[in-house]
N, C-alpha and C positions, 0 to 999 in steps of 0.2 A: 583118521586124525581126531583130535579134540579141538572143542571150541574155545577160542581165546578171546579175552575182552581187552579193549585198549582204547585210548582217547582217539576220536577221529582226527584226521588230517585233511588237508586240502585236496589229496587225490581221491579221497571218499565223497566227494560232492555229489557226483552223478548217482551212485548207488544209493546214497542217502536220500536224495530226491525221489528215486523210484521207491524207497521204502515208505517215505512220507505219503506218497500217492496211495499205497496200500492202506495206510491208516486213515487217510481223508476219505477214501472210498467208503469207509465204515460209517462216516458222519456226512451230514449235509452242508457243513461249513467249508466255503472256499474263500480264503483271504488273500488271493493273489499269490499261491504257492508256486514255485519255491523261490525264496529270496536268497541268492548267494551272500549278500551282505549280512543277514542274519546268521548265516551258516558260518561265515568268516568270524564273526564276533563271538560265536559259542566255542569255536576251536582255539579262540584267544584265551579262553577261561577267564576273561575279566568278569563278567556277569553271570556266567554259567558254564556248563560242559556239555559236550556231545560224546557219548560213548558208543563203541560199535563192538558187535560180536562178529568174528571171523573164523572161518574153517576152510583150509586149503585155498587161501586167497579169495574167497567169496563171503561178502558181507551177508550175514544171516539176519541180523536186527540192529536197532539202535534205540538209545534212550537219551533224551535231552532234559536237562535241569537248569533252572534258573536259581540265582542267589538273590534274596530279597532282604531289604532292610526294614526292621521294625522295632519301634520303641519297646514293645511288650516282651522282646527277647534281649534287648539291650545288645542288638547286633543282628546277625543275619539268621535266616532260615532258608531252607531249601524247598523247592516246588518240582515235582516231576512234571514235565510239559508234554512229552512224548515218549511213549514205549510202543515199539512195533516190532514184530517178528515175522519175517517172510514166511508165508504158509507152508512151504516146503521144508522149513526147519522146525516146525512145530514138534514137540516131544523130545527136544534134545535139551531142555531146561534153558534155553536162550534167555527167555524173559527173566527167569530167576537170576541168572548170572549178571545180566545187565542191571536189574533192580539192586542187587547186593553191591555191585561196583559203584552205582550212584550214591547209595547210602554211605559207602566208605569214603567216597569224595567229600560229601556233605560233612561228615564227622572230622576229616582231616581239616577241613576249612574252619571247623568251629561253630558250624550251624547248631541251632539250639532245637530245631525240629525239622521235620521232613514231611511234606504234605502232597497230596495229590487230589484230584478231582475225578469223580465218577459221574459220567452222564448217563443219560437213559440208554444210549447206545453202548456203554461200557460197564453197565451195572453187573453184568453176568461175570466180571473179573473181580469182584468183591471178595470171594474165597481165595483167590490166587494172593491179593495183597494182604488178606488177614494173615495168611501163613508166614508172611514176612513181618508181622507185629503191628500192622496198620489197623486203627480203630476208626469207627464213624464219630465224627463230632459234630455234626450238623449240616444243614442244607446250604447251598451255594445260590447266589443271586448274580446275575450279570446284565450288563447293558453294553449293546453293541455301539461303538463309537464311529 
């Protein structure tokens, strides 16, 4: 069968939690994952969206985006928050399909820009994102609250 992309629903919570654990395993940050409240807010599509890739009833990956408001855009811009593909599904273009769908959702919402952050642990993904038209624009600074 082929991979299909769709918006996540409440029945996907458990598998999305497993996928997030794969992603978090690649980084040292643990902020009390997995929060079903945040999951439910994402699937409501009010401030963001959660998209999943599925094949034969099995979730292969997910991507979450947030919609943020900025004066410089005179409206919203989109931010990729998480993109994770189950290791057993690598090579099926799942990441590309998820990224393309999130870009389409942002365009449909009227977002003026789509951004993402690369961390030290994810810098190796830069060529992947460049293939989809992303360019480097600067460095990021953060403060843990």
